[in-house]
N, C-alpha and C positions, 0 to 999 in steps of 0.2 A: 811446534811445526805447524805450519799453514796447510789446510786441505788443498787438495788439488784444484786447479781453476776450473775444469768441467764440474766439479762438485758445486763450487758457489754460483755458477750460472743455472744450474739446476735448482737450488734453493731459490735463486732470485725468480725464477720463472714459476716455480710452484707458490711462492709467496704471492706473486702478481695475479696468478689464477685464483688463489683463496680468497683475496681481496676483491676482487672483480666479482666472484661468486656472491661474498657477503654483500657487498654494495647492490647488485641485481636482486637478491632476496629481500634486502631491507626495501628497495625501491617498490618489489611486488607487493610486499606486505603493505606498505604504506597505501598502494592504489586500492587494493583489497579492502583496507579500512575505510578509505575516503570514498571509494565509487558510490555513485548514486543513480544507478542504472534504470531505475521504474519510473515511470511518468504516467500522465492519463491517458488512458485510451481513448478509443473512439465512440464509446458508447456510454450513455447515462439514462437511466430509468428513474422518475421521480415518484413513482407510485400512482396510485388509483386516486388518492384525496388531492391530487393537484388542482388548485383553483385558478392560478394565474402563472404566468410566463413572464420574467424580467430579462430575458436573454441568457445571462450568465448564471442567474438562479430562478428557481421555481418554487412558488409559493404553495404549501401543503396546509389543507385545513386540519386543525386539530380536533380528534376524537378520542376523548378520555378513555384508556383502557384498551382502545383497539389497535390491532396491528397495521403496520405498513410495510410492504416490501419495496424496497429500493435498491437499485443495482447500478453497478459502473463497471469499467473495464480498466484493467490497468496492464499497461504495455512495457515491455523490455528494451530501452534504448538503448543498453551498453552493448559492448563488443562480444560478451561472453554469457552463456545460460546461467539463470540462478534458479532455485528452489523455493518457491513461495511458501512459507510455513505458517502464516497466520496474518489476520487483518485485525488493528484494533479501532474501532470507531470511538469517538468522544463520549465520555461517560455522563457528561452533564448535558442539560438541556431538556427539551420537551419531546425528544425520542430518544428512548432507553433500547439500548441493543439488546436483542433478545437471541437472535439465532443467526449464524453465520453460513451460508450458503455459496455454492458454485456452480457454473456452467460446467458439465462434464469434460469438455475439451476446449483446446485453445482455439481462438478466433471467435469472430461474432456473426458470422453468417449463419443463417437458419436458427438464430436465436429464439428460442420459447421460454417465456418464464415459467411455465408450468413444468419444465423438465429440470429443474434444480435439483442438486444432491446436496448432502450435507458435506461442509468444507473437509478437504483433506489436502496435505501438502501436494505441490504439484511442480513439474519443471515448466520452465518458462524460456525458452530459446531466444536468442536477440532477434527482435523485430516483431516477436510474436505478442499476442495480447490475449486476457481471458477476462471473462465477466465474473464478477463476484457480487454477491448479493445479501443485505441484511433484513432478516424480519426484525424490525422495531416496534416497541409499544410505545403509544403515546402516554405520557404520564409527567408529573411534576409541574403542573401548571401552577399550583398553590405557591411555588416559589419564583412566578414571573409575576409581574404587575401588567395589567392590560394595556395593550398598546405596544409593548416590546416583543420581541421574538429572539429564537434561538436559531443560529445558523449552523448547519456541517458543510465545510468546504473543503476538508481534507482528513484522511486516515493515515495511520501509521500501517505500513505493510511491512510484515517481518519476512526475512528471506535468508538463504543461505548462499553466498558467492564463493566459490570454489572451496566449500565446506566450512566457511566461516560464518557463524550467525552475525546477521545483521538487522537493524529495523532502519526505516526510511519514511519521513513525513512525506506523504505523497498528495498533492493537490487533485482535486476531482475536476473532471470537464465541466461540470457545472455545481453549483451548491444547492443545498435544500434549506429554505426558510420556513420555520413553523412559527406564525404569529401566536402569542398567548391568548387564550379566549377570554372574553368578557365575563362569561358565565361558568369559571371554574368550579367544578363540582367540591374541590378541595378548600376553596376560601370561606 
């Protein structure tokens, strides 16, 4: 014996609601996995060893074993907030990452490079930006021929979007170029 007609209508409606919910969940998951909300912010500092400016890049003089503080801001251009959990700078080159720091609040107004604090995860709402800095050490010139250079133009920013851990390669507002010295101590 067939179930009554109202029962069939209820099953069809429930099935349609479940199908719609699964499709919406799947679309939301795809969006979270593919979203790339972070972009270069409005601030970039090349460090005190800058010797030239080429518009989109700055040239920094190599000083073996010395530190260089360089900083940049990252902006959340997406529609929802993220939690920035880390930044990975390139590991090869003439600038070796040593310490990651950050400006203690969102925004770039009133920035003071002496006020950096050790990096810790932070919330970045839509449309906001925060300054992040690296203290890098000059080194590795023995791996470069003079008249060549190493360039840092992007970093990988790690973040959580709606609780899902992500990483995104983010272009810097400008790049840092470090020419290999003619008189490298390691050669």
